[in-house]
C-alpha positions as CSV (number, residue, x, y, z in Angstrom):
1,M,-102.2,-30.9,28.7
2,G,-101.8,-34.0,26.8
3,V,-98.8,-34.8,24.5
4,N,-99.4,-34.8,20.7
5,W,-97.6,-37.9,19.8
6,K,-98.2,-37.6,16.1
7,F,-96.5,-34.2,16.0
8,F,-93.7,-35.4,18.2
9,T,-93.0,-38.4,16.0
10,G,-93.1,-36.3,12.8
11,S,-90.7,-33.8,14.2
12,L,-88.3,-36.5,15.3
13,L,-88.2,-38.1,11.9
14,A,-87.6,-34.7,10.3
15,S,-84.7,-34.1,12.6
16,F,-83.1,-37.4,11.8
17,L,-83.5,-36.6,8.0
18,V,-81.9,-33.2,8.3
19,F,-79.1,-34.6,10.4
20,G,-78.4,-37.3,7.8
21,V,-78.3,-34.9,5.0
22,I,-76.0,-32.5,6.9
23,F,-73.7,-35.5,7.8
24,N,-73.4,-36.8,4.2
25,L,-73.4,-33.4,2.5
26,P,-69.6,-33.4,2.0
27,K,-69.7,-36.8,0.4
28,I,-72.5,-35.7,-1.9
29,I,-70.6,-32.5,-2.9
30,Q,-67.3,-34.5,-3.5
31,A,-68.9,-37.4,-5.4
32,A,-67.6,-37.3,-9.0
33,Q,-66.0,-39.3,-11.9
34,T,-63.9,-37.5,-14.5
35,I,-62.7,-38.8,-17.9
36,N,-59.3,-37.3,-18.4
37,S,-58.7,-38.6,-21.9
38,A,-59.9,-41.0,-24.6
39,T,-58.1,-42.2,-27.7
40,L,-58.4,-44.6,-30.6
41,N,-55.1,-46.3,-31.6
42,G,-53.5,-43.6,-29.6
43,M,-55.1,-40.7,-31.5
44,S,-58.3,-38.7,-31.4
45,S,-59.2,-39.9,-34.9
46,V,-58.1,-42.9,-36.9
47,T,-58.5,-43.9,-40.5
48,V,-59.0,-47.7,-41.0
49,S,-60.6,-50.2,-43.4
50,V,-64.0,-51.7,-42.9
51,N,-64.5,-54.2,-40.1
52,T,-61.1,-53.5,-38.6
53,S,-60.2,-53.8,-34.9
54,V,-59.4,-50.5,-33.2
55,S,-57.7,-50.1,-29.8
56,A,-59.7,-47.8,-27.5
57,S,-58.3,-46.3,-24.3
58,I,-59.9,-44.3,-21.4
59,T,-58.3,-42.6,-18.5
60,A,-60.5,-41.5,-15.6
61,T,-60.2,-40.1,-12.0
62,L,-62.7,-41.1,-9.2
63,T,-63.2,-38.9,-6.2
64,A,-65.8,-40.9,-4.3
65,S,-66.8,-44.5,-3.8
66,G,-70.1,-46.3,-3.9
67,T,-72.4,-45.2,-6.7
68,D,-69.5,-43.5,-8.5
69,D,-67.2,-46.5,-8.9
70,W,-65.9,-47.6,-12.4
71,V,-66.9,-51.2,-13.0
72,S,-67.8,-51.5,-16.7
73,T,-67.4,-49.5,-20.0
74,G,-69.6,-49.1,-23.0
75,W,-68.8,-47.9,-26.6
76,R,-71.2,-46.7,-29.3
77,I,-70.7,-45.6,-33.0
78,N,-72.9,-42.8,-33.9
79,S,-76.4,-43.6,-32.7
80,G,-76.1,-47.3,-33.0
81,P,-76.4,-49.9,-30.3
82,E,-74.0,-49.7,-27.4
83,T,-71.6,-52.5,-26.7
84,C,-70.7,-53.2,-23.0
85,V,-67.3,-54.3,-21.9
86,D,-66.6,-55.8,-18.5
87,T,-63.5,-53.8,-17.6
88,A,-61.6,-53.9,-14.2
89,D,-63.3,-52.4,-11.1
90,Y,-62.0,-49.1,-9.7
91,T,-63.1,-47.1,-6.6
92,T,-61.8,-43.9,-5.2
93,G,-58.6,-42.5,-6.6
94,G,-56.8,-42.6,-9.9
95,P,-56.3,-41.8,-12.5
96,F,-57.1,-45.2,-13.9
97,T,-56.7,-46.3,-17.5
98,E,-58.6,-49.1,-19.3
99,G,-58.1,-50.4,-22.8
100,F,-60.4,-52.6,-25.0
101,S,-61.1,-53.2,-28.7
102,I,-63.9,-51.9,-30.9
103,T,-64.7,-52.8,-34.5
104,S,-64.9,-50.2,-37.3
105,P,-68.1,-50.0,-39.4
106,S,-68.7,-52.2,-42.4
107,S,-69.1,-49.4,-44.9
108,A,-67.2,-46.2,-45.8
109,G,-67.9,-43.0,-43.9
110,T,-66.9,-40.8,-41.0
111,Y,-68.2,-41.9,-37.6
112,N,-68.5,-40.4,-34.0
113,V,-67.4,-42.7,-31.2
114,T,-69.0,-42.4,-27.7
115,L,-67.2,-44.0,-24.7
116,T,-69.0,-44.3,-21.2
117,I,-67.8,-45.5,-17.8
118,Y,-70.4,-47.2,-15.5
119,A,-70.5,-47.6,-11.7
120,N,-72.3,-51.0,-12.0
121,A,-71.7,-54.2,-13.9
122,S,-73.4,-54.7,-17.3
123,C,-73.2,-51.0,-18.0
124,G,-75.8,-49.9,-15.3
125,N,-75.9,-46.5,-13.6
126,P,-74.0,-44.4,-16.1
127,S,-71.5,-42.1,-14.6
128,E,-69.4,-40.2,-17.2
129,S,-69.1,-40.3,-21.0
130,T,-67.1,-38.6,-23.8
131,T,-67.6,-38.5,-27.6
132,L,-64.8,-38.4,-30.2
133,I,-66.2,-36.5,-33.1
134,G,-65.1,-38.1,-36.4
135,G,-63.2,-40.7,-34.3
136,I,-63.3,-43.4,-37.1
137,V,-62.9,-42.7,-40.8
138,V,-63.5,-45.6,-43.2
139,P,-62.4,-44.5,-46.7
140,G,-64.2,-45.8,-49.8
141,A,-62.4,-48.5,-51.9
142,T,-60.2,-46.9,-54.6
143,P,-61.0,-48.7,-57.9
144,T,-57.9,-50.1,-59.7
145,P,-57.7,-48.2,-63.0
146,S,-57.8,-50.4,-66.0
147,P,-54.9,-50.0,-68.4
148,T,-55.8,-47.9,-71.4
149,A,-55.8,-50.2,-74.3
150,T,-54.4,-49.0,-77.6
151,P,-57.3,-49.1,-80.0
152,N,-57.0,-51.2,-83.1
153,G,-55.7,-49.3,-86.0
154,N,-53.9,-46.7,-83.8
155,P,-52.8,-44.1,-86.3
156,G,-49.6,-43.4,-84.2
157,A,-46.3,-43.4,-86.2
158,I,-42.6,-43.4,-85.2
159,W,-39.4,-42.4,-87.0
160,T,-35.7,-42.0,-86.1
161,T,-33.5,-38.9,-86.2
162,D,-29.8,-38.4,-85.8
163,A,-28.5,-36.5,-82.7
164,T,-31.7,-34.4,-82.1
165,C,-35.5,-34.4,-82.4
166,G,-37.2,-33.7,-85.7
167,D,-40.4,-34.1,-87.6
168,S,-41.2,-37.0,-89.9
169,Q,-39.6,-35.1,-92.8
170,Q,-36.3,-35.4,-91.1
171,D,-36.4,-39.2,-90.8
172,A,-32.9,-40.6,-90.6
173,N,-32.1,-44.3,-91.3
174,Q,-28.3,-44.2,-91.7
175,F,-26.1,-43.9,-88.6
176,D,-22.4,-44.2,-87.8
177,Q,-20.8,-45.7,-84.8
178,G,-21.1,-43.2,-81.9
179,D,-24.2,-41.4,-83.3
180,H,-27.2,-40.8,-81.1
181,V,-30.5,-42.5,-82.2
182,F,-33.5,-40.4,-81.3
183,I,-37.0,-42.0,-81.5
184,N,-39.8,-39.6,-82.4
185,G,-43.6,-40.3,-82.6
186,S,-47.0,-38.7,-82.9
187,N,-50.7,-39.5,-82.9
188,F,-50.5,-41.9,-79.9
189,N,-52.8,-41.8,-76.9
190,G,-52.0,-38.7,-74.8
191,N,-50.3,-39.1,-71.4
192,T,-49.9,-42.8,-71.9
193,Q,-46.8,-44.9,-71.1
194,Y,-45.6,-47.3,-73.9
195,A,-42.8,-49.9,-74.0
196,W,-40.0,-49.6,-76.7
197,S,-36.9,-51.5,-77.7
198,I,-34.1,-51.7,-80.3
199,T,-33.2,-55.2,-81.6
200,G,-30.5,-56.4,-84.1
201,Q,-31.8,-58.2,-87.1
202,P,-31.2,-62.0,-87.2
203,G,-28.3,-63.9,-88.8
204,N,-25.4,-61.9,-90.2
205,A,-27.7,-58.9,-90.9
206,S,-26.5,-57.2,-87.7
207,G,-23.8,-57.2,-85.1
208,D,-26.3,-58.3,-82.5
209,P,-28.6,-60.9,-84.1
210,N,-32.0,-61.2,-82.4
211,Q,-30.5,-59.3,-79.3
212,V,-32.2,-56.3,-77.7
213,V,-29.5,-53.7,-77.4
214,V,-31.6,-51.3,-75.4
215,S,-35.3,-51.0,-74.1
216,G,-37.4,-48.9,-71.8
217,N,-40.7,-47.1,-71.3
218,Q,-41.7,-43.7,-72.6
219,T,-44.8,-41.5,-71.8
220,T,-46.4,-39.4,-74.5
221,D,-47.4,-35.8,-74.0
222,S,-51.0,-34.6,-73.8
223,N,-51.1,-34.6,-77.7
224,G,-49.8,-38.2,-78.0
225,A,-46.3,-37.1,-79.2
226,F,-42.8,-37.9,-77.9
227,C,-39.1,-37.6,-78.7
228,F,-36.2,-39.0,-76.7
229,D,-32.5,-40.0,-77.0
230,A,-32.9,-43.7,-77.1
231,Y,-29.4,-45.2,-78.0
232,T,-25.8,-44.4,-78.8
233,V,-24.5,-46.6,-81.6
234,A,-21.8,-48.9,-80.1
235,I,-18.4,-49.4,-81.7
236,D,-19.2,-53.0,-82.5
237,D,-22.6,-52.3,-84.0
238,C,-23.0,-53.1,-87.7
239,G,-25.8,-53.9,-90.2
240,E,-29.5,-53.4,-89.7
241,Y,-31.5,-52.8,-86.4
242,N,-35.3,-52.7,-85.7
243,V,-37.0,-50.1,-83.6
244,D,-40.3,-51.1,-81.9
245,F,-42.6,-48.7,-80.1
246,E,-45.9,-50.3,-79.0
247,N,-46.0,-52.4,-82.1
248,K,-45.1,-49.5,-84.3
249,G,-41.8,-50.2,-86.1
250,D,-39.0,-48.5,-87.9
251,N,-35.4,-49.6,-88.8
252,Y,-32.0,-48.0,-89.3
253,H,-28.7,-49.1,-90.8
254,I,-25.1,-48.7,-89.6
255,S,-22.8,-47.3,-92.3
256,I,-20.2,-50.1,-91.7
257,S,-21.3,-53.5,-92.8
258,C,-20.8,-56.6,-90.6
259,A,-18.4,-58.0,-93.2
260,Q,-16.1,-55.0,-92.7
261,A,-16.6,-55.0,-88.9
262,S,-15.6,-58.7,-88.7
263,P,-13.0,-59.6,-91.4
264,T,-12.5,-63.2,-92.2
265,P,-9.5,-64.5,-90.3
266,T,-6.5,-65.8,-92.2
267,P,-6.6,-69.6,-92.2
268,T,-3.8,-71.4,-90.4
269,P,-1.9,-73.7,-92.8
270,G,-2.2,-77.3,-92.0
271,P,0.5,-80.0,-92.2
272,G,1.9,-80.2,-95.7
273,T,0.3,-76.9,-96.8
274,P,2.9,-74.6,-98.3
275,S,3.2,-71.2,-96.8
276,P,2.1,-68.4,-99.1
277,T,5.0,-66.6,-100.9
278,P,5.5,-63.2,-99.4
279,F,5.5,-60.1,-101.6
280,C,7.6,-57.0,-101.1
281,D,6.1,-53.5,-101.1
282,N,2.7,-54.9,-102.4
283,E,4.5,-55.8,-105.7
284,E,3.5,-58.8,-107.8
285,F,7.0,-60.4,-107.6
286,P,8.1,-62.4,-104.6
287,C,10.7,-61.0,-102.2
288,P,14.2,-62.3,-102.9
289,T,15.4,-64.9,-100.4
290,P,18.1,-63.3,-98.2
291,T,21.5,-65.0,-98.1
292,P,21.9,-66.3,-94.6
293,A,24.9,-64.9,-92.7
294,P,27.6,-67.5,-91.9
295,T,27.0,-69.0,-88.5
296,V,29.8,-68.4,-86.1
297,L,30.2,-71.5,-83.9
298,G,31.4,-72.0,-80.4
299,D,32.0,-68.7,-78.7
300,N,32.8,-66.7,-81.9
301,D,35.4,-69.3,-83.0
302,V,36.6,-68.3,-86.5
303,C,38.6,-71.4,-87.3
304,T,36.5,-74.5,-86.5
305,N,39.3,-76.8,-87.7
306,I,41.9,-75.5,-85.2
307,D,41.7,-76.5,-81.5
308,G,40.8,-73.7,-79.2
309,V,38.9,-70.5,-79.9
310,Q,40.2,-68.4,-82.7
311,T,38.7,-64.9,-82.7
312,S,40.6,-63.9,-85.9
313,V,42.5,-65.6,-88.7
314,P,46.0,-66.5,-87.5
315,N,49.0,-65.1,-89.5
316,G,50.0,-67.3,-92.4
317,L,46.5,-68.8,-92.8
318,H,43.3,-67.8,-94.6
319,L,39.7,-69.0,-94.6
320,D,38.7,-71.6,-97.2
321,A,35.7,-71.4,-99.5
322,S,33.4,-72.5,-96.7
323,G,34.4,-69.5,-94.6
324,R,34.8,-71.8,-91.5
325,N,38.2,-73.4,-91.8
326,C,41.6,-71.7,-91.6
327,V,44.1,-73.3,-94.0
328,D,47.6,-72.6,-95.4
329,Y,47.8,-70.2,-98.3
330,Q,48.6,-72.2,-101.6
331,L,51.5,-70.6,-103.6
332,S,50.2,-72.0,-106.8
333,G,48.9,-68.6,-107.8
334,P,48.2,-65.1,-106.6
335,P,45.3,-64.5,-104.3
336,T,42.0,-63.6,-106.0
337,E,39.9,-60.6,-105.2
338,N,36.3,-60.7,-104.2
339,G,33.7,-58.3,-105.3
340,S,34.8,-55.6,-102.8
341,G,38.4,-55.5,-104.0
342,Q,39.7,-57.4,-101.0
343,V,42.4,-60.0,-101.7
344,L,41.1,-63.4,-100.5
345,G,43.7,-64.8,-98.2
346,A,44.8,-61.3,-97.2
347,S,44.1,-59.7,-93.8
348,T,42.4,-56.3,-93.5
349,S,45.7,-54.8,-92.6
350,G,47.0,-55.3,-96.2
351,K,49.4,-58.1,-95.3
352,V,49.3,-61.4,-97.2
353,L,48.5,-64.3,-94.9
354,G,51.4,-66.8,-95.1
355,A,54.0,-64.1,-95.8
356,S,56.5,-62.5,-93.4
357,T,55.2,-59.5,-91.7
358,T,58.5,-57.7,-92.9
359,A,58.1,-58.6,-96.5
360,K,56.2,-56.4,-98.8
361,T,54.1,-57.5,-101.7
362,G,55.6,-56.7,-105.2
363,T,54.4,-53.7,-107.1
364,A,55.4,-52.6,-110.7
365,E,58.1,-50.3,-109.4
366,D,59.5,-53.0,-107.2
367,M,59.8,-55.4,-110.1
368,V,61.7,-52.8,-112.2
369,G,64.1,-52.1,-109.4
370,L,64.7,-55.8,-108.9
371,A,65.4,-56.2,-112.7
372,L,67.9,-53.4,-112.5
373,V,69.7,-55.0,-109.5
374,L,69.8,-58.3,-111.3
375,S,71.2,-56.7,-114.5
376,G,73.9,-54.8,-112.6
377,T,74.9,-58.0,-110.8
378,I,75.2,-59.8,-114.2
379,L,77.3,-57.0,-115.6
380,V,79.6,-56.9,-112.6
381,G,80.1,-60.7,-112.8
382,T,80.9,-60.5,-116.6
383,S,83.3,-57.7,-116.1
384,F,85.1,-59.6,-113.2
385,N,85.6,-62.7,-115.4
386,A,87.0,-60.6,-118.3
387,Y,89.4,-58.9,-116.0
388,R,90.5,-62.2,-114.5
389,K,91.3,-63.6,-118.0
390,V,93.2,-60.5,-119.0
391,Y,95.2,-60.6,-115.8
392,A,96.0,-64.3,-116.3
393,Q,97.7,-63.5,-119.6
């Protein structure tokens, strides 16, 4: 029997193929690439402006080498073209993490981002991919609102009230120091903020000429009305003040005038200017000039003409008319009395200066007694002479 070489060759090749498949089956079963996570700026979704750089990151695990390596990475936004990034090369093992940048779209919207890892360079032979749904959000540009202009001829009106809100019929324009000035208004644009201020009138018309004493901003209600406590009248305020609310004006007056608040200072007399004559108790006549008290010199020395310090008038002396010298009492006449009944030249003890302290001053009774004594002496002497003559005979 001859050998069928064609059959033998076919059988041999089939055996080798089956052997090769069985030998590599574990590798085929284990070959896999797994993306563990993917983020954009560290999150699953990011909100950025148009044409903004976003940091993408992928972490993957490789369980076989060869066709399942990780050599390059691609990214795509929605169904647009893919961009390939030449990332680092990885084989079996992991997990491995690669980062790269992508650019946000140039128009507003919400976009899906698909990230794919490749086993070959230039993004060939795709292996594994993941999609971040709504991964990039580009918001539309918010238009800057234009300020609401107050139309010409705005019918808005303002008025001031004292200590509380009130309608225009309660308009108050006279205030005292310490009062609260409320600013009221109506018919302005609703829900609109306006600037306001209170300013003193110029010159001497107010205590704060051309000065803003208070200012701020106030928002109207939905009907264009408002009321607020704007200012407390200061203790040094006086005169007239202007209230301005978005070019609408009012004014109020302080009850005390600036002339009363700031009296004219009394001028200082210059050289040669006589001092004004003082008046007593608001009377029309000048005050009398007080008599100056005598000046006691030298440690309370009463007698300036005697050496040493004399704290009282020495016995036998009295003060002269100047009240400063102690002199002998002149016996040319009796001492005179002053207006208080005190004998000039006499001490307060009732003793005559210059007389003995044992001698008493003569009274009417003393003079009568002295006359009687003298009369008796004369009579005794006369009687004695008469007796002597009679005896001699």
